[in-house]
C-alpha positions in Angstrom: -32.9 -50.6 -47.2 -36.0 -48.8 -48.5 -37.5 -46.2 -46.4 -41.2 -46.3 -45.6 -43.2 -43.8 -47.7 -46.1 -42.1 -46.0 -46.7 -39.6 -48.8 -49.8 -40.2 -50.9 -51.0 -38.4 -54.0 -53.7 -36.7 -51.9 -51.3 -35.3 -49.2 -52.0 -31.5 -49.0 -49.0 -29.5 -50.2 -50.5 -26.1 -51.1 -53.7 -24.0 -50.9 -55.8 -23.0 -53.9 -55.8 -19.3 -52.8 -52.0 -19.2 -52.8 -51.5 -20.6 -56.3 -51.2 -18.4 -59.4 -54.0 -18.2 -61.9 -52.5 -20.8 -64.3 -51.9 -23.4 -61.7 -55.3 -22.7 -60.0 -57.1 -23.2 -63.3 -55.2 -26.3 -64.1 -56.1 -27.9 -60.7 -59.7 -26.8 -61.1 -59.9 -28.4 -64.6 -58.3 -31.6 -63.4 -60.7 -31.8 -60.5 -63.7 -31.1 -62.7 -62.6 -33.8 -65.2 -61.9 -36.3 -62.4 -65.2 -35.6 -60.5 -67.6 -35.3 -63.4 -65.9 -36.1 -66.7 -65.9 -34.1 -69.9 -69.2 -32.3 -69.3 -68.2 -30.9 -66.0 -64.7 -29.9 -67.2 -66.3 -28.2 -70.3 -68.7 -26.3 -68.0 -65.9 -25.1 -65.8 -63.8 -23.9 -68.7 -66.8 -22.1 -70.2 -67.4 -20.3 -66.9 -63.8 -19.2 -66.7 -63.0 -18.0 -70.2 -64.5 -16.8 -73.5 -66.1 -19.5 -75.6 -63.5 -19.9 -78.4 -60.7 -20.2 -75.8 -62.8 -22.5 -73.7 -63.3 -24.8 -76.7 -59.5 -24.8 -77.4 -58.7 -25.5 -73.8 -61.3 -28.3 -73.7 -59.9 -29.9 -76.9 -56.4 -29.8 -75.4 -57.7 -31.3 -72.1 -59.4 -34.1 -74.1 -56.2 -34.8 -75.9 -54.3 -34.8 -72.7 -56.7 -37.2 -71.0 -56.7 -39.5 -74.0 -52.9 -39.9 -73.7 -53.1 -40.2 -69.9 -55.7 -42.9 -69.9 -53.9 -45.9 -71.4 -50.4 -44.8 -70.5 -50.5 -43.4 -67.0 -48.2 -45.0 -64.4 -50.8 -44.7 -61.6 -54.1 -42.8 -61.2 -53.8 -39.2 -60.1 -55.4 -38.5 -56.8 -57.6 -35.4 -56.6 -59.3 -33.5 -53.9 -63.0 -32.6 -54.1 -63.7 -29.7 -56.5 -64.6 -27.3 -53.7 -61.6 -28.2 -51.5 -59.3 -25.4 -50.7 -56.1 -27.5 -50.3 -54.1 -28.9 -53.2 -52.8 -32.4 -53.1 -49.3 -33.6 -54.2 -50.5 -35.1 -57.4 -52.5 -32.0 -58.3 -49.6 -29.7 -57.6 -47.2 -31.9 -59.7 -49.7 -32.0 -62.6 -50.2 -28.2 -62.4 -46.4 -27.7 -62.4 -46.1 -30.0 -65.5 -48.7 -28.0 -67.4 -47.1 -24.7 -66.4 -43.6 -25.8 -67.5 -45.0 -27.1 -70.9 -47.0 -23.9 -71.5 -44.2 -21.5 -70.6 -41.7 -23.2 -72.9 -39.6 -25.1 -70.4 -39.7 -28.1 -72.6 -36.9 -30.2 -71.0 -38.5 -29.7 -67.5 -41.9 -30.6 -68.9 -40.6 -33.7 -70.5 -38.9 -34.8 -67.3 -42.2 -34.2 -65.4 -44.1 -36.1 -68.0 -41.8 -39.1 -67.6 -43.1 -39.3 -64.0 -46.7 -39.5 -65.2 -46.7 -41.8 -68.2 -44.8 -44.5 -70.0 -42.0 -43.4 -72.3 -43.9 -43.6 -75.6 -46.5 -41.2 -74.3 -44.2 -38.4 -73.0 -44.1 -36.3 -76.2 -47.8 -36.4 -77.0 -48.7 -35.7 -73.3 -46.3 -32.7 -73.2 -47.7 -31.2 -76.5 -51.3 -31.5 -75.2 -50.2 -30.0 -71.8 -48.6 -27.0 -73.6 -51.7 -26.3 -75.6 -53.9 -26.6 -72.5 -51.5 -24.5 -70.4 -51.4 -21.7 -73.0 -55.1 -21.4 -73.0 -55.3 -21.4 -69.2 -52.5 -18.9 -69.0 -54.2 -16.5 -71.3 -57.5 -16.9 -69.4 -55.7 -16.3 -66.0 -54.0 -13.2 -67.3 -57.3 -11.9 -68.7 -59.2 -12.4 -65.4 -60.3 -9.2 -63.8 -58.0 -8.0 -61.1 -59.1 -6.4 -57.8 -58.4 -2.7 -58.1 -56.1 -1.0 -55.7 -57.9 0.9 -53.0 -58.3 4.7 -53.4 -56.1 5.3 -50.4 -52.5 4.0 -50.2 -52.9 3.6 -46.4 -52.9 0.0 -45.4 -54.2 -1.1 -42.0 
């Protein structure tokens, strides 16, 4: 007997402000692409990183979406770009990009198999690794909030 599934790809599972920089940038790029296409995604990347890195990230994102397009198992559900919650599909996609970028190839390949048909797993993982590395570098280079002058916390 199959159990009824009430989970959808848009079901909130996380908050943007609780995600690390790489995952937050990945979700933001996915939302921008989903909401406004290539131009909106390119503008977002240019706002968040230096121009050469933004171009490299955009090219990787284009490659990734070109593989996703004809081979995706089902459309990814995204929240609005300004939404503070993160949906199930967005979180899974961010995790996939993170695993690919940080060298966890077997895990990334497994996650890719949930997104696309078998023949697209390797190209998707390679594009995700390139995108993730650019986003990881940008997230690490982002200015950090300095510690307060006093160590006293209230």
